[in-house]
N, C-alpha and C positions, 0 to 999 in steps of 0.2 A: 503493499501499499505505500504508493511515492508521490499521489498527486492530492495536495491538499490547496486550500488558499487562507492566506497569513489575512489576519484584520487587523488594521495598527492600534493601537489604544488609544490615538488622541483622533480616532474616525467619531464623529459621532458625540463630542460631550453635549453639543447643546440638548440633543436629543434625551441623553442620558438625563441630565438633570431636569428635564421635562417629567421623564418617566416616573422619576425619583416622585415627585409631585402628586404622581396617579396612582399610587402604590393602594391609596386607601387603608382599609384595616381589616386583610379576609382574616376569617377565623382557621387557625393552622391549629392539627392535632400530632404531637408530637410524641414516637412510642418509642421508647430506648431504655437504655441502661444508666438510671439516674445516679450522680455522685457528685460528692464534696471537695470541691478544691482547696486546699490549706497550703499558707504562703508564708513560710517566716523567712523576715528580712535583718540583716544584719552586715557588719563589715568584715570581713575576710580579714585577720589582723596577722597570724603570724601561723607558726609550725607549732603544733602540739607537741608538750613534753612525753605525753605518753605514746605516743604514735605517731609516725609520717603521715600525718592529715591537717590539713587547714582546719584550724581553729574562729569558727565563727561567732564572733558576739551579738547577738538576737536582739534587738530593738525594736521589733516589731511583728505579728502576727495578726495575718488575715487570710478571712475566708471567703469563698466565692462557688456558686453552681458549676457542677462539670458535668461531661458526658453529654446524655439526653438534655438534662437540666441547663445544661448549657447554653443548646440550642434553643431552648425555651428562652433564655435568656435572652439571647442575641434578638430574636423575634419581637419580644415584649420593647425593648428600647430601639426597635424599627419600626413599632405602631402597628403591629400586628393583636390580637386576639388568641390567646396560648392555650389549650390543655394540654398537661404532660401525663404521659402513662406510663405507669413503670412499675419496678417492687424497689423499697429501701424498704432497710431495715428497722426492725423496733427499739431505739436505740438511743444516744444523745446526737450522735452525727445525722439520723433521721428527721430528727425533730430540727434540728437546726436548717437541713435543706428544705424543709416545708416552710419555715419561717423565712429563709432567704425567697423561697415562692412566694410568699405571703407579700413581700415585699416587693415584689417583682410586678406584682396582678395576673400571675399565672395562674389557671384551674388546676390543683393537685387532687383532685379527689379520685381521678382514677392514678395515682400512685400506691400501687397493696401494699399494705404491712407484711412484713416477714419477720416473726422472730427469729426465724432458723437461721438467718444470715446477718453478718453487720451490714450495713449502709457502704458503701463501695467509697473510700478517701484517699487521695492524691494529696502527699504531703509533700511540698517542695521546698527547697533549702536555697534562698537567695542571697549572695554574698556579693557586698560592695568592694572592691579593688582601690584602694586609697580615698574611699570616703566615696566613691562611685562606680559609675560607670557597671550596676548589676547584672551577673550572669546567673543559670541555674548551675546550684553544685552540686546536687543527690534530691532523689525525689524516692520516695516511699511511697508503697501502695499495703492498702490494707483491702482484702475483698476476700469474695467467695463468688467463684463461678458455676458454681451449681446452678442446672437449668431449671426452669419454672416447670411445673408438672403438675398433675392433681387438681386439689382444691385451689390452689393460688393461680393456675394456669386459666382455671374455669372464672376466678374472677375476674382476674382481669382480662380475660376478653369479654369478659359482661360488660363491664366499665366503659372498652374500646367501643364496641357496639353501641353502648346508649349516647355516644359522643361522634359518632361518624353522623348522624342527621345533618348537624350545623358545619359540617369540617366543610371546605373549599379546597384541600390539599392535607395530605399525609406524609409527613418527614418521618424514617425511620431511621434512628441514629444507632447503630450497631457497634458495641465496643466488647461483642464476645464475653461478657459480664453473666448471662445466663437467662436474659429477658427475649432474645431475639432468635427462639428459636424455629428449627422448620414448622413444627406445627401451628405455633404464636402466627407469622408471616404467612401462613398458607390460609388459616381464616380472615385473618386481617386481607391480605389482597385478593379473596376471593368475594368480601363481602364489598370491599371499596369499588371491582370491578362490575358488579351489580347495580352500584347506586352511581359510577362514571365519576367516580371522586383518583385522582391522580395519585400515585404514591412514589417518591424518591427516597431511595436508600442513599446513606452512606456505611458503605459495607465493611464487614472486618478484613485484617489480614489475612489470608490464607483463609482454610477450612472450605468446605462446600458452598458453591455461591447460587447453587438449583432454587437454595429455599428465597432465594430474590427472583424469580421467574414470574412475570408479568408485571413486573413492577415499570412504571413509566420510566425512571431512567435513573440510574447508578451516578454517584460521583466518588471513585475509585483514587487515590492518590497514583503515584507510579510504580511504589514497593506493590501497592494492592491487587491494584490491575496488571503487573506482570506475574504474580503469583496467582493469579486465577486462572492465568490463559497460558501459563508457562511459558512466558519470552520473558527477555532482558529487554527492558526500555531505557536505550541507551539514545533513540533519536525521536525526534516525532512521528517518522512513519512510522517506527516500532508503536510507538503510543496509538496512531491512527487503527494499526493492524491490530491492536489489542483490542482497542474499542468495537472494532467493526465483528470481532467474535465476539466479545459480552454482547452487542444488540443481539445476531444471530441466532445466540444460543439462550439467551435469557428471553427475549422477545419484549424488546425493549423498544421505547419509541427515540433514546438517546442515550449514550455512554459518555459521561465528559472525565477525563481522565485529568487530573490535577497534577501539573508538572514543575511544583512550587516556581523559584525565578524565573522560568518560562514562560509560565503562564497556564492555559488550559485545551488542550484538544477536546474537538465535541464532533461526534460522530451521530448521525442521525439516522433515522429507520429511511428518509427521504431520500437520501445519496450525499447530505451534506458534509464533506469533509474539511473545518478549519481549525484553524489557532490563534488563539487569542494570547497574545504576549501580552506579559504585562509590563507596568515601569518598575525602574530602577529604586530599591525604596533600603533606608537603615534599619535592615534586621534588626531586632532586640530579644525575639522570642515568637517561635510558628506554633506554639501551644495557642489551640483554639483555631485556627484556620480553617482546619475542613469542617469545625462547626460554623464557621463564619458563610464558608461556601452554601453550606447546604441548608442554611437561616433564608441567606439573599434568593438564591435559585428556588426554592418553595413561595417564601414570599411575592418575589415577581412573577413565576407561574401562574399561580391563584389570579393574580391581578390580571390575567391575560396576557403577561408577556411574553415575546417570542425567545426561544431557547437561546439564540445567540445574544440581544440585550442582556438576558439573565446574567448570562457570563460574563457580561462585561461588567456590569451590575457589580457581579458578583467577585472580580478582580479586582475594583478600586475598593471595595469594602473590607478585603482578604488585606490589603496592601495595608491598607490602616491597621488592621488589627493584628499584624507580625509587629509593627512598629512598637508595639506596645508589651508588657511584660506580663505572660499569662493571657487567662479567658477575661479579655477586656471587654465590652460592650462599645458598639460604632453606633452613632447616630444618623439619622437623613440628614441634618446639616452637617455634621461631620464629611459626609459625603458628596451632598451638593460643594461646601465648600473645597473640598480635593477637586471635584471636575472642573469647579472656577477657575483655580488658580492654574490647574493644569492649562489649560485653554487658554489662559493671555500668557502664559509663561514661554520663554524663545529658548533659553539652555534651563529654565529650570523652575521648580514653583515662585511665584511671588512670594517676598518677605512683606510686603504690605499688609496690614490685615485690618477689617472692622473690629470693633469691639467683641461682636456675637463670635467672630471667629476666632480671634483673639485669646477670649474666654476657653474656647472648647480645644485650640491650641495647648495653651498652658495645663490643660484636664490630661491631653495624652503626654506631656512630660511629664505628669505628676506617676502616670500611671506606668510611665517607664523607669520612674526612680532618679527622675532627673531633676539637681539642683539647681533654681533658676534665680538668676542676677537682674536686676532691672535697673535703667538709668535713663535719664531726662533732660533732654534742651533744644536748642533751635537749630544747630548745627548748622548756620547757614555757609558760612564758607570753609570749607573742609581743610583742614591743615594737619602736622604733625601731631601737634599739640593731641587734637581731637581722636587722630587714630591710636595715636598709645594711650590715651585716655583708656579708649575703648576697647584696646586690647586687655587693658588691665584688669577692666569691667569685666570683662568675659572670662579670664582666667579666674574668678570669684567663685563660676557655676558649671554645669555643664551647658545652660544655654543664655543667652542675653538677648531682653527685650528691651527696647528703646522705645520712649516715650516722645513723638514729636510735635514741636508747636506746630500748630495752623500759623498759617499767614498774619491772620488777623490778631493772635494771641502775640507774636514777635512784633507788631507794629504795636500794641498795649506797653510790652514790656520795654522796646528799645525807639520808639519814634516812628513817624511817617516815612523815614528813608529806610528803613527795614523790613523784611529780608531783603538782601541783594537776590536772591534766587527764590522760588516758588516751591509749595510743601510736595507738590509733585517731585519739581528736580531735585530739590533734598533726601525725599524720601530714596527716589533711582539712586546717587551716589553712596545713600548710606547700605542700600541693598545688595549693592558690590563689595564692600568689605566683610570676609569671611568671620569675622569677629562677631556677628550679629547675626538672631535666628529669625527675628521678627520685628516688626516697625510698627509702628498704630500712633494715628493723630489724636492730640488730644486739644482743645478749645477754651476749657478750663483757666480762670486765674492760676491753679497751682495742679501738679499731678497727684494730689490724694485720691480721686475717685477712682483713677487708672491703676494706681498702686492698691487699692481696696481691692480693687477686682482683680489684680495678678498675685496680689498676696507672695511674692517674693521671696526665696530664703537669704537675699543678701540684695539691700538696695545701697545703689554704688550713688556717689557724690562727689563733686571735686575737692581736692585739700584747703580750696577756699573759703570752706565751710567749717563750721563747727559740728558735731553732733547734732547740738540741740538746736540748732539750727536746720535743719533737712528736713523736709516736707516728709509726712509720712515716716517719720524716723519710731516715733511713739507708737503708730500703731505696730510696723515690722516689729519691735520689741516684744509686744505684747503675746507674740504666739510662740516665741522664739529666736526670730529670725536676726539677721545683724546688719551692722552699718556699716561697707566699708567707706574711706576718704581717699581716693585714688590720688599720685601725686598728678602733678600737672608739669609740663616742660617747660623748662624759662624759656622766656623770650618769644612765646607763641599766643596769639590771640587774637580774634577775629577782628577786634574794633585797628588793632597795633597793625595788621594786614593791610586794611583797607585805607588807612593814612598812606602808608609807604605808594600804596598802591594810585591813590590820591596823586602824592608827591610825583610819582614818576611820570 
């Protein structure tokens, strides 16, 4: 299988933005393995004296929903109405799962309790080197994979059948923990065919794929598709051949093989063979990427979107997901902002953000465990002093946000002859500096509201100020942040530079 079409990632951004606005609120039934993801964060400081292992000094513990419950969470964040069906232990972790599902507004009445097994828990230890750059160090799983059967199986199917009447689509999130047995899936697929409901499945790694016969589509990754078809998927042509085999053997509408950084390969029953490349991303953690693809694909298809556009949308959402640590939600606003900035960019995404986009950007930085620094100024005629100041500001954290005075606010501060350069020109020049991650305009007398929005870990101002003179210092200190007074390069100021230029 060597013939296929490549769809550029930049194609149709405007159409995708419009599509996001038309997704509506479909009702999605998620069936699969319910899990709890636990994260222990800390600084990886030294080697233990007891054994040649890294010592993690833990400072934060976090719990999120995983597996099928992760898919349900991602769908809710995207605006879908969600029913979750599965099995959870009659234990503290199961109680916590239900509590988190309640917080997200997911209907979990179809999650059947089982006193004979623990709730599946995946515990990840995340270490920061030099107090930054978080990386997963180890994962510990607590689980039992016993297949559901007997009364438990009958209770689960009864709950699923009760909810099929209101479902627009059914998603199967199979992690091979005992819920998605051949008997359960055969019964559900038969009932869905009778009702004309599409079923999409994220399949297991290895095992017998015959239990997925009759699904509308599968979304295996490279390894899963290879194991299912007995192929080594090294090229796009290999992925297409594997997809064709799955479509033929399992009577699918489509097979979507996810190829990590290369994007997704679509093989459709109607003859389409298409590669949808993804855009380059800063990958922090691939955890949850498959869940995100399944969630967005299901929601889009439920809204009447074609497979091609659904995949392009899933590529964007999956890309945003891997920029975050662990399984983290992505909103429609984030997807729209990502599409808008990509459409505007020539060589990379725009750094000039609206307040709403800045809030989403900062939230992504927080989820990545990154330290945020903030400074502000007019930055009218950029000179070496500015560049060194901004480099020092960036060195205080993992990302630097700059609040830029609007033209009107510069005139109020410095008189009618300033600024020399418009706010658009000043923002463009700043965006060219590697030290700056994002820029936003502010027209207020002070940047206090902007500082309250960003909640920086480090507030940076020039050393010509005292800490008690820095706007926002008291607020930043109130939650444990710090104020840094950056040294200024002697002999450089915009006023002096303009005076010399006038004299010349």
